[in-house]
C-alpha positions as CSV (number, residue, x, y, z in Angstrom):
1,M,0.0,0.0,0.1
2,T,1.1,3.5,-0.9
3,Y,0.6,5.8,2.0
4,S,1.1,9.5,1.4
5,Y,1.4,11.4,4.4
6,L,1.4,14.6,2.3
7,A,-1.7,13.7,0.2
8,F,-3.8,12.2,3.0
9,F,-3.1,15.1,5.5
10,C,-2.2,17.8,3.3
11,Y,0.9,18.2,5.3
12,L,3.0,20.8,3.6
13,I,5.0,23.6,5.0
14,S,6.2,26.5,2.7
15,A,6.6,30.1,2.5
16,T,3.1,30.4,1.3
17,S,1.4,28.3,3.9
18,V,3.3,29.7,7.0
19,V,2.4,33.4,7.1
20,A,5.4,34.4,9.1
21,V,8.2,32.6,11.0
22,S,7.5,32.1,14.8
23,P,9.1,34.8,17.0
24,D,12.1,32.8,18.0
25,C,12.4,30.7,15.0
26,S,14.9,32.9,13.3
27,D,17.5,32.2,16.1
28,R,17.1,28.6,15.3
29,C,17.6,28.8,11.5
30,Q,21.1,27.8,10.3
31,G,20.7,29.6,7.0
32,S,20.4,33.0,5.8
33,V,16.8,33.9,6.9
34,I,17.9,36.2,9.6
35,G,20.2,38.2,7.7
36,G,19.4,38.2,4.0
37,Y,21.2,36.2,1.6
38,D,23.3,36.7,-1.5
39,E,23.9,33.1,-2.5
40,E,21.5,31.7,-5.3
41,F,22.9,28.2,-5.3
42,R,19.9,26.0,-4.3
43,I,19.9,22.5,-2.9
44,F,17.3,19.8,-3.1
45,Y,17.7,17.5,-0.1
46,F,16.1,14.1,-0.1
47,V,16.1,12.5,3.3
48,Q,15.3,8.9,4.2
49,V,14.2,7.6,7.6
50,H,13.2,3.9,8.3
51,N,12.6,3.8,12.1
52,E,12.0,5.9,15.1
53,R,15.6,6.6,15.9
54,T,16.3,7.9,12.3
55,M,13.2,9.9,12.6
56,N,14.2,11.5,15.8
57,D,17.8,12.0,14.5
58,A,16.3,13.8,11.4
59,V,15.2,16.5,13.8
60,Q,18.9,17.5,14.2
61,L,19.4,17.2,10.3
62,L,16.4,19.4,9.5
63,R,17.8,22.0,11.9
64,A,21.0,22.0,10.0
65,I,19.7,22.1,6.2
66,R,16.9,24.2,6.5
67,D,17.1,27.4,4.6
68,P,14.8,29.7,2.3
69,L,16.8,28.5,-0.6
70,N,16.6,24.7,0.0
71,T,13.8,22.4,-0.8
72,I,13.5,19.3,1.7
73,L,11.6,16.0,0.8
74,I,11.6,13.3,3.5
75,H,10.5,9.8,2.8
76,V,9.6,7.6,5.7
77,D,9.5,3.8,5.2
78,L,6.2,2.3,5.2
79,K,7.2,0.2,8.2
80,A,7.5,3.4,10.2
81,Q,4.6,5.1,8.7
82,Q,2.5,4.8,12.0
83,L,4.9,7.2,13.7
84,L,3.6,9.9,11.6
85,L,0.2,9.4,13.3
86,S,1.6,10.1,16.7
87,D,0.5,13.6,18.3
88,D,4.1,14.1,19.8
89,N,6.2,13.0,16.7
90,V,9.2,15.3,17.3
91,L,10.1,15.6,13.6
92,L,6.5,16.9,12.6
93,R,6.7,19.4,15.7
94,E,10.0,20.8,14.5
95,M,8.7,21.3,10.9
96,K,5.6,23.1,12.5
97,A,7.6,25.3,14.8
98,C,10.4,26.4,12.3
99,P,10.1,25.8,8.7
100,C,12.5,28.7,8.1
101,Q,10.4,29.6,4.8
102,N,11.4,26.1,3.4
103,T,9.3,23.8,1.5
104,I,9.3,20.8,3.6
105,R,7.3,17.7,2.7
106,V,6.9,14.2,4.2
107,E,5.7,11.1,2.4
108,S,5.7,7.4,3.1
109,K,5.6,5.4,0.0
110,F,7.8,2.3,-0.1
111,D,8.6,-0.8,2.0
112,V,12.3,-1.2,1.6
113,A,13.9,-4.5,2.3
114,W,17.6,-4.3,3.2
115,S,19.9,-5.1,0.2
116,K,17.0,-5.7,-2.3
117,W,16.1,-3.8,-5.4
118,S,13.4,-2.0,-3.2
119,M,16.1,0.1,-1.7
120,N,16.5,2.0,-5.0
121,L,12.8,2.8,-5.0
122,P,12.7,5.9,-2.7
123,T,15.9,7.4,-4.3
124,L,14.3,7.1,-7.8
125,W,11.0,8.6,-6.6
126,G,13.1,11.4,-5.1
127,L,14.7,12.1,-8.2
128,Q,11.5,12.0,-10.0
129,V,9.9,14.6,-7.7
130,A,13.0,16.8,-8.2
131,A,12.8,16.7,-11.9
132,E,9.1,17.9,-11.7
133,E,10.6,21.0,-9.8
134,K,13.6,21.4,-12.0
135,D,13.8,25.1,-11.9
136,K,13.9,25.3,-8.1
137,W,17.2,23.7,-7.4
138,D,20.7,23.4,-8.7
139,V,22.1,20.2,-6.9
140,W,20.3,17.1,-5.7
141,I,21.5,15.3,-2.2
142,N,20.2,12.4,-0.7
143,L,20.9,11.6,2.9
144,S,19.7,9.2,5.7
145,G,18.1,10.8,8.6
146,D,21.0,10.4,10.9
147,S,23.4,12.3,8.7
148,L,24.4,15.9,9.4
149,P,26.1,18.5,7.2
150,V,29.5,19.8,8.4
151,Y,28.7,23.3,7.0
152,T,25.8,25.8,7.4
153,P,23.6,26.2,4.5
154,S,25.3,29.3,3.1
155,T,28.8,27.7,3.4
156,M,27.6,24.6,2.0
157,S,25.9,26.3,-1.0
158,R,29.1,28.2,-1.8
159,I,31.2,25.0,-1.6
160,L,28.8,22.9,-3.9
161,S,28.6,25.7,-6.5
162,E,32.2,25.1,-7.3
163,L,32.0,21.4,-7.3
164,P,30.4,20.7,-10.7
165,Y,30.5,16.9,-10.3
166,N,28.2,13.9,-10.0
167,F,29.2,12.3,-6.9
168,V,28.2,8.5,-6.5
169,T,30.5,7.3,-4.0
170,S,32.6,8.6,-1.3
171,S,36.1,8.1,0.2
172,A,34.7,6.7,3.3
173,C,33.7,3.6,1.3
174,E,36.0,1.1,-0.3
175,T,35.5,2.7,-3.7
176,G,37.1,6.0,-2.9
177,L,35.5,9.1,-4.8
178,L,35.1,7.1,-8.1
179,P,33.2,4.1,-8.8
180,T,35.1,0.9,-8.5
181,N,35.1,-1.8,-11.2
182,V,33.9,-5.0,-9.6
183,N,36.8,-6.9,-10.9
184,L,39.2,-4.7,-9.2
185,F,38.2,-6.1,-5.8
186,P,40.2,-9.3,-4.7
187,S,38.6,-12.6,-6.0
188,F,37.6,-13.6,-2.5
189,W,35.8,-10.2,-1.8
190,H,32.2,-10.6,-1.4
191,K,31.2,-7.9,-3.7
192,R,33.1,-9.6,-6.6
193,R,32.1,-13.1,-5.7
194,H,28.4,-12.1,-5.6
195,Y,28.2,-10.0,-8.9
196,T,30.6,-12.5,-10.7
197,R,29.1,-15.7,-9.2
198,D,32.8,-16.5,-8.4
199,D,34.0,-15.3,-11.7
200,T,32.0,-17.7,-13.6
201,E,29.4,-15.4,-15.2
202,P,30.0,-12.9,-17.9
203,E,29.2,-9.3,-17.8
204,A,25.5,-8.5,-18.8
205,M,24.7,-7.8,-22.4
206,I,22.0,-5.0,-22.4
207,Q,19.9,-4.8,-25.5
208,Y,18.3,-1.4,-25.6
209,T,17.0,1.5,-27.9
210,D,18.6,4.8,-27.8
211,K,16.9,8.3,-27.7
212,D,17.1,8.4,-31.5
213,G,15.3,5.1,-31.8
214,M,18.2,2.9,-32.9
215,Q,18.6,-0.5,-31.6
216,S,21.9,-0.9,-29.8
217,S,23.7,-3.2,-27.1
218,K,26.3,-2.6,-24.5
219,S,28.4,-4.9,-22.2
220,M,27.8,-3.6,-18.7
221,T,30.6,-4.0,-16.4
222,V,29.3,-3.4,-12.9
223,Y,30.8,-0.8,-10.7
224,F,30.3,-0.1,-7.1
225,G,29.7,3.2,-5.5
226,S,27.3,4.3,-2.7
227,Q,23.6,4.8,-2.2
228,W,24.2,8.4,-0.8
229,M,24.9,10.7,-3.7
230,I,25.4,14.3,-4.8
231,L,24.0,14.5,-8.4
232,Q,23.9,17.5,-11.0
233,P,20.5,18.4,-12.6
234,D,21.4,17.4,-16.0
235,F,22.2,13.7,-14.8
236,C,19.0,13.7,-12.6
237,L,16.8,14.8,-15.7
238,W,18.4,12.4,-17.9
239,L,17.9,9.4,-15.6
240,V,14.2,10.2,-14.8
241,A,13.4,10.5,-18.6
242,E,15.4,7.3,-19.3
243,L,13.2,5.4,-16.9
244,T,10.0,6.6,-18.5
245,R,11.0,4.4,-21.4
246,D,10.8,0.6,-20.9
247,D,13.4,0.0,-23.7
248,S,16.2,2.5,-22.5
249,L,19.5,1.5,-21.4
250,S,18.5,2.4,-17.9
251,S,15.2,0.6,-17.8
252,R,16.7,-2.6,-19.4
253,F,19.7,-2.6,-17.0
254,R,17.3,-1.9,-14.1
255,Q,15.2,-5.0,-15.4
256,F,18.3,-7.2,-15.4
257,L,19.2,-6.3,-11.9
258,E,15.7,-7.0,-10.8
259,S,15.3,-10.3,-12.5
260,S,19.0,-11.4,-11.7
261,G,18.3,-11.4,-7.8
262,L,21.7,-9.5,-7.3
263,L,22.0,-7.7,-4.0
264,M,23.4,-4.3,-3.1
265,T,22.0,-2.8,-6.3
266,D,21.6,0.6,-4.5
267,E,25.4,0.6,-4.5
268,T,25.7,-0.4,-8.3
269,F,22.6,0.7,-10.3
270,I,23.5,4.4,-10.7
271,P,27.3,4.2,-10.6
272,T,27.2,1.5,-13.2
273,L,25.1,3.5,-15.4
274,I,27.1,6.6,-15.2
275,M,30.3,4.8,-16.0
276,H,28.8,3.6,-19.2
277,V,27.5,6.9,-20.6
278,D,30.1,9.0,-22.0
279,E,28.1,12.1,-21.6
280,F,28.1,11.8,-17.8
281,K,31.4,9.8,-17.1
282,N,33.2,12.9,-17.7
283,T,31.2,14.5,-14.8
284,L,32.7,12.3,-12.2
285,P,34.9,14.0,-9.7
286,Q,38.4,15.3,-10.7
287,M,41.4,15.1,-8.2
288,D,45.0,16.1,-7.8
289,D,47.7,13.9,-7.5
290,I,47.2,13.6,-3.7
291,G,43.6,12.8,-3.9
292,Y,42.1,16.2,-3.1
293,L,39.1,17.4,-5.1
294,L,39.5,20.0,-7.9
295,W,37.4,23.0,-7.8
296,R,35.7,24.3,-10.7
297,N,38.7,26.3,-11.7
298,Q,40.9,23.3,-11.6
299,T,42.8,24.4,-8.3
300,S,43.1,22.0,-5.3
301,S,40.7,22.0,-2.5
302,S,41.0,20.4,0.9
303,I,38.3,18.0,0.2
304,Q,39.3,14.3,0.3
305,H,35.8,12.9,1.5
306,I,32.3,13.9,0.4
307,R,30.8,12.0,3.4
308,Y,32.7,10.7,6.6
309,E,31.7,7.7,8.0
310,R,33.0,4.4,9.9
311,M,32.5,1.3,7.7
312,D,35.8,-0.3,8.9
313,E,34.8,-3.4,10.6
314,H,38.2,-3.5,12.3
315,V,39.3,-6.1,9.7
316,P,41.4,-5.3,6.5
317,T,39.3,-3.8,3.6
318,A,39.4,-5.4,0.2
319,F,42.5,-3.4,-0.5
320,G,44.3,-4.2,2.7
321,Y,43.7,-1.0,5.0
322,L,43.2,-1.7,8.6
323,W,41.4,1.1,10.6
324,E,43.1,1.1,14.1
325,Y,41.0,3.9,15.9
326,Q,38.4,2.7,18.5
327,R,34.8,3.3,17.8
328,Y,31.5,4.2,19.8
329,A,29.7,1.2,21.1
330,V,25.8,1.6,21.9
331,P,25.0,1.6,25.6
332,K,22.0,-0.7,26.3
333,S,20.4,2.3,28.2
334,S,20.2,4.4,25.1
335,N,17.6,2.2,23.5
336,V,19.3,2.8,20.2
337,D,19.6,0.0,17.7
338,Q,22.8,-1.6,17.3
339,P,25.0,-1.1,14.1
340,R,25.3,-3.8,11.6
341,P,28.7,-5.7,12.1
342,W,30.3,-3.8,9.1
343,G,28.9,-0.5,10.1
344,P,28.2,2.3,9.6
345,Y,29.1,3.0,13.2
346,F,28.1,5.9,15.4
347,L,30.3,9.0,15.3
348,G,31.2,11.2,18.2
349,I,33.4,13.9,19.5
350,Y,36.5,12.1,19.1
351,D,35.9,11.7,15.3
352,L,36.1,15.5,14.9
353,K,39.7,15.6,13.8
354,E,39.1,13.0,11.2
355,I,36.2,14.7,9.9
356,R,38.0,18.1,9.8
357,D,41.1,16.7,8.2
358,S,39.1,14.7,5.5
359,G,37.3,17.9,4.4
360,A,34.1,15.9,4.4
361,L,30.9,17.8,3.6
362,F,28.5,15.5,5.5
363,V,28.9,13.0,8.2
364,R,27.1,9.6,9.0
365,K,25.9,8.4,11.6
366,V,25.2,10.6,14.5
367,S,22.7,10.6,17.3
368,D,22.2,12.7,20.4
369,K,21.5,9.5,22.2
370,I,25.1,8.2,21.6
371,D,27.1,11.5,21.8
372,Y,25.4,14.8,21.6
373,N,28.6,16.8,21.6
374,V,29.3,16.1,17.8
375,V,25.5,16.9,17.1
376,D,26.0,20.2,19.1
377,M,29.1,21.1,17.3
378,L,27.8,20.7,13.7
379,P,27.3,22.4,11.3
380,V,30.0,25.1,11.3
381,D,30.7,28.0,8.9
382,D,34.3,27.2,8.4
383,S,36.3,24.0,9.1
384,S,38.6,25.9,11.5
385,S,35.8,26.1,13.9
386,I,35.9,22.3,14.2
387,P,38.4,21.3,17.1
388,R,41.1,18.7,16.5
389,I,39.8,16.2,19.0
390,G,40.8,12.8,17.9
391,W,40.9,9.3,19.5
392,P,43.5,8.9,22.2
393,H,45.6,5.9,22.0
394,E,42.9,4.0,24.1
395,V,39.7,5.0,25.8
396,E,38.2,3.1,28.5
397,V,34.9,4.2,30.1
398,S,33.6,3.2,33.4
399,P,30.1,1.7,33.8
400,K,27.4,4.0,34.3
401,V,26.6,4.4,38.1
402,D,23.2,3.0,39.2
403,W,22.5,5.0,42.3
404,E,19.1,3.4,42.9
405,E,20.6,0.0,42.9
406,R,23.6,1.1,45.2
407,I,21.0,2.6,47.7
408,R,19.1,-0.7,47.7
409,T,22.1,-2.6,48.3
410,A,23.3,-0.6,51.0
411,R,19.8,-0.6,52.7
412,A,19.7,-4.4,52.4
413,Q,23.3,-4.6,54.0
414,R,22.2,-2.3,56.8
415,E,19.1,-4.4,57.4
416,S,21.0,-7.4,57.3
417,K,23.6,-6.0,59.8
418,D,20.8,-4.5,62.0
419,K,19.1,-8.0,62.2
420,A,22.2,-9.8,62.8
421,E,23.0,-7.5,65.6
422,S,19.5,-7.8,67.1
423,N,19.8,-11.6,66.9
424,Q,23.1,-11.4,68.7
425,G,21.5,-9.2,71.5
426,D,18.7,-11.7,71.9
427,E,21.3,-14.6,72.2
428,I,23.2,-12.7,74.9
429,G,20.1,-11.9,76.7
430,N,19.0,-15.5,76.8
431,E,22.5,-16.6,78.2
432,L,22.0,-14.1,81.0
């Protein structure tokens, strides 16, 4: 069932439906609503939440990205749609209290199964919605609800306006800033083994019809990237148009992935397509010899990561890199879901040095239930505002003190002692 929170409840917050920003709202807006704005670079944010935690975490994300120039579309997994009916939903309360003259929409349309093709559905829908509003934005970004931008909206707009690339992966992944040919992974690596059936299956040959009506075929080498992307309008509009034709390259490749039963297609569908279309292959990131992104004018930036996250597993990666830093564990008292064994793991204050040094634009994943310090710190106007707090050689944390249990234990010990002394007194009295 497709459940549309926007359609059913007409829940839409925009500059036209909110007469004025609430009296204290301007103090909470990260963007330029309080001082006027000169930047004209507009961002379309597509945010995905799938459970109560990511919905609560998305409040911090919303506070960090709302700005009069930005558009925000939030998709709630159908498995979590009942949360939208709650009178005390923190995300909806935040939207009502301070939209910052944004257009903010929430919808629940897809039931996503981890690692299956359905993980692509919200993303493709988010692109379709953006395409229908193509005159309102200059770059499209999708984020999980437990992400945060490193920079405030005005700084982020300024940075992204000088990075004219399609980012379909991130250095935090094994793939780096460019999609990785599946055959470059070691033969034992799970991604290569799965997609090549242990090197027994040839590359897919896709038969399709091009935009001029000509029949063609293409051998599709699979490339791995990331589900989380930053895409330029031309590519977004091309992909949406392609998927309206059942016989296009994009549709036929989609049909192949769906029918093959292959997993992790959210990491391969768009990265593979962009690597096989010359028009867009040339729009992938360009870097200097050290690995720093090049600005539009071809000078070097200080950016090595687009998104910073921990996916290290504390085992060697496909290419032999071994992460040595500790990582945050999830306390049972937090009622937060445990990360998958391979990550991503929660970030905290000790990760700030790596976040700063990497030049990352976004971080994932964060929660004030794990470490509110990093949530309070970001976003910033300039990277120099991020303190160089890194992981010490080793961190050990004492257990949380349960004072109620200590008091109960002390009382029980006192009562036991008093009873023993009373019994001893009775025995002495009897002897006398």
